[in-house]
C-alpha positions in Angstrom: -19.0 -37.1 37.6 -19.7 -33.4 37.4 -22.7 -31.8 39.1 -24.8 -29.5 37.1 -25.3 -26.1 38.7 -28.7 -24.4 38.1 -30.3 -21.2 39.1 -33.8 -19.8 39.2 -35.1 -18.1 36.1 -34.8 -14.3 36.3 -37.9 -13.6 34.2 -41.4 -13.0 35.4 -44.6 -14.7 34.4 -47.5 -13.1 32.5 -49.1 -12.5 35.9 -46.0 -10.6 37.1 -44.8 -13.2 39.5 -41.2 -14.5 39.5 -40.8 -17.6 37.3 -40.3 -20.8 39.4 -38.4 -22.7 36.7 -34.7 -23.4 37.0 -32.0 -23.2 34.4 -28.4 -24.3 33.9 -27.8 -22.7 30.5 -28.6 -19.0 31.0 -30.4 -16.5 33.1 -33.7 -17.6 31.7 -35.5 -20.9 31.5 -36.3 -22.4 28.0 -39.8 -21.0 28.2 -38.6 -17.4 28.6 -35.6 -17.9 26.3 -38.1 -18.9 23.6 -40.0 -15.6 24.2 -36.8 -13.5 24.0 -35.0 -15.4 21.3 -37.7 -17.5 19.6 -35.4 -18.6 16.8 -32.7 -20.1 19.0 -32.2 -23.3 21.1 -29.3 -24.6 23.1 -28.8 -28.3 22.9 -26.2 -31.0 22.4 -23.8 -30.2 19.6 -22.5 -32.4 16.8 -19.3 -30.4 17.0 -18.5 -30.0 20.7 -20.5 -30.0 24.0 -23.5 -27.7 23.8 -24.3 -25.8 20.6 -26.6 -23.0 19.4 -29.3 -24.0 16.9 -31.9 -22.2 14.9 -35.6 -23.1 15.1 -36.5 -21.2 12.0 -34.6 -19.9 9.0 -32.5 -16.7 9.6 -32.0 -14.6 6.5 -28.6 -13.5 5.3 -26.8 -10.6 7.2 -29.2 -10.6 10.1 -28.5 -10.3 13.8 -28.7 -13.6 15.8 -27.5 -12.6 19.3 -25.1 -10.5 21.3 -22.0 -12.0 22.9 -22.3 -11.0 26.6 -19.8 -11.3 29.4 -17.2 -9.4 31.4 -15.1 -6.8 29.6 -11.4 -7.5 29.9 -8.1 -6.2 28.5 -5.7 -8.6 26.8 -3.4 -8.4 29.8 -6.3 -9.4 32.1 -7.2 -12.4 29.8 -3.5 -13.5 29.8 -3.4 -13.2 33.6 -6.6 -15.1 34.1 -5.8 -17.8 31.6 -2.0 -18.4 31.7 -2.3 -21.7 29.9 -4.3 -20.1 27.0 -7.4 -22.1 27.8 -9.8 -19.2 27.5 -12.7 -21.1 25.8 -15.3 -18.4 26.3 -13.2 -15.3 25.6 -13.9 -13.3 22.4 -11.3 -10.6 21.6 -12.3 -8.0 19.0 -9.2 -5.7 19.1 -5.8 -6.0 20.7 -7.1 -4.8 24.0 -10.8 -5.4 24.1 -12.1 -8.8 25.0 -15.2 -10.3 26.6 -15.2 -13.4 28.9 -18.5 -15.3 29.0 -17.2 -18.1 31.1 -18.6 -16.9 34.4 -21.8 -15.5 33.1 -25.1 -17.2 32.3 -26.3 -14.2 30.3 -26.7 -14.5 26.5 -26.8 -17.5 24.3 -24.2 -16.4 21.8 -21.5 -18.1 23.9 -22.9 -21.5 22.9 -22.1 -20.9 19.2 -19.3 -23.4 18.3 -16.6 -23.0 15.7 -16.3 -25.3 12.7 -12.5 -25.4 13.0 -11.2 -29.0 12.9 -14.4 -30.4 11.4 -15.7 -30.9 7.9 -18.4 -28.3 8.6 -18.4 -24.7 7.4 -19.0 -21.6 9.5 -22.4 -20.1 8.8 -22.2 -17.0 11.0 -19.8 -14.2 11.9 -19.1 -11.6 14.5 -19.5 -7.9 13.8 -18.1 -6.5 17.0 -19.7 -8.5 19.7 -22.9 -9.2 17.7 -23.3 -12.6 16.2 -24.8 -12.3 12.6 -25.5 -14.6 9.7 -23.1 -14.4 6.8 -23.5 -11.5 4.3 -24.2 -13.9 1.4 -26.3 -16.7 3.0 -28.8 -17.4 5.7 -29.0 -20.3 8.1 -31.8 -22.9 7.5 -34.1 -24.0 10.4 -32.7 -26.7 12.6 -29.0 -26.0 11.8 -26.2 -25.4 14.3 -24.8 -21.9 14.3 -21.0 -22.1 13.7 -18.7 -19.1 13.8 -15.0 -18.3 13.6 -13.6 -16.9 16.9 -10.5 -15.7 15.1 -7.0 -17.0 14.5 -6.0 -16.9 18.2 -8.9 -19.2 19.3 -8.0 -22.7 20.5 -4.3 -22.3 19.8 
């Protein structure tokens, strides 16, 4: 059985004191995440593991979140993941990648892909910014699904 690792929330309360809540899914607890990204929730996914969900409708072609992590070159990614098991790496060009595996910053890393399911992607990446599709929004309560490119999960 795996043990969940948690950390103290990095936000401050309205009184200016450090938050005493703990979190295992980001740098901020769910209370402060709700303040910073009030339209998003991380919870169990119907696709795989944890997923990113909306709490209210997000209109078409709107920013959802930014994919945060360590910037790496393709050579560094290949050296770090020789078995091609880079589950949290997003590469936008031949030599510019971001690895979110070791960070707890940002919720965009929880967006799953619809590949291998009967579901359809409802978001896209524009650089490292997760956005809704140009032609449709995402209804409240839906999981955000995005393509990570043709090299993902090969």
